[in-house]
Structure formats: structure tokens, C-alpha cells
N, C-alpha and C positions, 0 to 999 in steps of 0.2 A: 333463298329458303329461310324462313323464320325459325326461331328457337321454340322448343316444345317444353312447356312447364309441367307436363305430365299430370294435369288435373290436380295441382298441388293443394288447392284449398280443401277439396273433399278428403284427400289423403291425410292432410294435417289434422282435420277433425277426427278422422279415424285413429290416427296416431295418438292423439290426446285421450280419446276414449280408452284406448288400449293401455295407455300409461296409468291412468287412475284405476282402471279395473284390475290390472295386474298387481298393482300395489296392494289393493284391498284384498284380493284373493290370497296373496302371499301372507298378508297379516293374519287373515282368518286361518289359513292352513297352519301357520306356526303357533297360533294361539291354541288351536285344537290339539296339536301335538304336545303341548305343554313345554315347548322349547322356544317360546317367543323371544325375539330380540328386544332389547330395551328401546323405548320410544319409537322413532320413525325407522329404525334400522331393519325392522321386519320387512318393510316394503322395498328397502334398498338392496339388501343382501340376497334377495330371492332371484334376481336375474337382470336381464337387459330391458329395462322399462322404456328405453328410447328407441327400440327396434323399429317402431312405425316410421320414425323420421329417417332412419337408415334405409328402409325400404323405399321411401320417397326419393332419396338421393340416388339410389341404384336405378330406379325407373327413369330419372332424368338423364343419367349416363347413357342408358340404352336407347332412350328416345332421341338423343341428339348426336348419334352417329358413331360413338365409340363402342360398337357392339362386341368387339373382341377384347376390350380392355379387361384386365384382371382387377376385380373389386374384392378387396380383402376385408373380412369381418372377423376372422378367427384370431384369438389372442396371439397364437404362436407366429403369425405372419403380419402383425401390426406394428412392428418395431422399426423405427428409423434411427439413423445415427444422429448424434448430437454434437455440440461443440464444447459446452461446459461440462457435459456428462457423456458417457459412452453411447447411451441409447435413450429413446423416449417411446412409450407405448401410446399409439393413437387409437381412436375409435373406429375410423374407417380410412382406408387408403385406396386410391385409384392409380394403377400403374399400367402403362401401355408401352409395349416394345422397350421395356427397360427404363422408361422415363417416369418420374413421379409426376402425375397429373394433378392429384389433389390429396390433401390430408385434412381430415375433419374431426372435430370434437363435438359431442352431443352431451350436454350437461343438464342436470335438473336440481332443483332445490325446493324442499317443502319445509314448513315450520316444525318446531318453534324457533330454532336457533339461527335466525336469519343473519345476525350480525357477524358472528365468527365465521360462518360458512361463506358469507359474501367476501370477506377479506381473503379467505383461503382460495376461493374460486378465482378472485382477481389476480392474486399472486401467481397461481398456477397458469392462468391464461397468458399473462404477460411473459412469464419465464419460458413457457413452452414455445411461444412464437419467436421470441428473441433467440432462443437456442437454435431453432430450426433455421432461421435466416442467416445466422453466423455459420452454421454448418454448410448451408447452401453457398455462401460466399467462398468458403474454403474448398468447394468442389466435392463435397461429400456425396452428392447425387449425380456426379458426372457433369458433362457439358449439356445443359438443357435450359429451356425457358423457365421463367418463374412458375412454380406450381400454384394452384388455387389452395388457399389455406382458410378454412372456415370454422367458426365457433358459434354454437347455438345453445341458448339457455332457455329451459322451460321452468318458470318460477310459479309457485303457488300464489294465487290471488287470494289474499287474506288480509284482515285488518293489520296484522303485524308487518306485512310486506308493503302495505300501502300508506302507513302512517309516517309522518315526518319523524326523523331521528335527530337527536341532539348529540353532538360530539364534544369531547373535552380535549383541547389542545392548549396546554398551559403556557407554552413558549411562543408559538406563532399561530396566526389565524389560518384556519383551513381555507382552501380555495372557495370562492363565493358560490360556484355552481353546486358544491356539495352541502352547503349550509341548509339545514332544515329540510332535507330531501328524504324520501322514503327509500327502502331498499330496492323497490321496483325501479324508481327513477335512477338510482345509482347504477343498477345494471344497464340501464339505457345509456347513461353517461359513459360507463365502461366500454360498451360496444362501440359507441360513437368514436371514442378516443382510440380504440384498437384499430378502427378503420382509418381514421385520420393519420395516425402514426405509421400506417402501412404494416402493422404487425399481422393483421389478418386481411385477406381480400375483402371479406365481409363478415359481419357478426350480427346476431339477431337475439332479441329477448322477446319471448312470448309469455304471457301471464294467463294462468288458467285456474279457476276455482276447483276445489276437491269434488264438487258435485258434477263435474263434467264427464264422469264415466258414462252418462246417458246420452249426452249430445256433443261432446268434444268441443265445447265452446272455449274460445281463447280471445285475448285482446293483444294489441300491439301498442307501443309507446311512441313510435315515430316512424315516418316513412323510411328514413335512413336505415333503421334497424329492424324493419319489418321482414316477415317471412317471404313476401313476394320479391323484395329486393334481394334477399339471400338466394332464392332459387333462380331468379332471373340472371344474376351475375354468374352463378354456378353453371346454369344451362349455356350461357354465352361462352364461358370458358371451355366447356366440353365441346360445343359446336366448333369453336375455333381450332381446337386440337384435332378434331375429326377432319376438318378441312385441310389442315396442315399435312395430314397423313394420306390424302387422296393421291 
């Protein structure tokens, strides 16, 4: 029996349409109320803009055999124990019969402050995964197989995210792969290295322009970090867990 990708391409387009539409509606609502946040915060503070991707992941869980798994989305039940810190709040958890099946993070970034936000997102992604695997090593989740750990970034496709960036490193030269790269390319490099270093089972970067509220258009930067690779590996992991529980 093959894995089911739950019509992921159509649902991804719908998720991106919803992402941009919800941001714009939140911005307009706060502007009309006279209490608008500064800059891009109006779209960020309004709610869960990545819910469409969460819905896709839930569909994949149900379509691949873990019909009775507990899928946690509410903040009060999204905490996992850590190693360097007591707990970490995730965006989505899949738990089946007391075992952690999957922990996922869904992030987004829009302009104009791509530089500072990229560094913050990178540090967060690396630290979060390292903390989880150390806790796993110490038996924080009990005796179980390795969970699926996923990280997905939706980045605004804009001149500032696509243009090469020059960095200043007065003492030592930065690694060659980062030289004169855009923030979009740097997210792709980050995802590739997160996978290669086994910090995440898979990681993906999607790039979408602000105008995509109408058609949900997006692009990818490599096959390794594509959405199809992300959902295929996730669906395979879920199917394997379902087969283990037969």
C-alpha cells in the first residue's frame, strides 16, 4: 500500500491564499479600529496565519493510517520537555498511544527586516532541534523510536529577499556558500544543513509573493527542501508508525 500525500499541492495553494488574505484582513481591521500595530506586526499578531499548512499535515496523518492519533494544536498542550531548558512550545504535535510521533514548526517571514529575522529564525530552529534530541537521548519521551521533526518556512518573495547580501566579517572569511547570497538562498542553505546534520527529519522553504492571496502561487529553491519532499517523508513516517501498530 502506497503513501497518501493528501492532495498536498492544491492544499498548499489554498494555505498560501489564506496566509496572505488573513494578514491583509488583520491589517485592515486594526487600521480601521485605530489600533494598528507598527509595520508588519498587524498581520502577525492577529492569529495563526499558517493554519492551512497545519490542516494539510493533519490530513496526511489521517490519510496514512494513524486515525486514532492525538493531534495537538492548542497552546496548552503543545509543550515538550527540553534538555537545556525545562520546556519548549511547538506548533503541532502528533502523539499516539503515549509516544511522540511528530513535532513540527511552521514559520513565516515577510519584509522588510529580512536580515535580523533570518538570524533569529536560524538560531531558534537550530537550538530547538538540538534541545529536543538531547532530551530524547536522556529518555524524556520514554523508550521509543525517533520521532519525525519538521520545520517549514514560508518566505515573502520580494526584491529584498531575492537580492544578494554582502556581509562584514573583519577577522575571518565567511563560508563560501553564504557569500553574496540572498535571504531566500540562505533559508535554503539553512534547511539543507538542518537535514544533513539530522537536526530535522526534513525542512522546507517556500517563497511566495504578497499578491498570492488570489492564486496561492509559490516557488521552491531545491528538490531537497521542497514541499513534496517534506510531505512525502512525513507521510512515509506516519505510514510506518501505523504499520507498526497493526
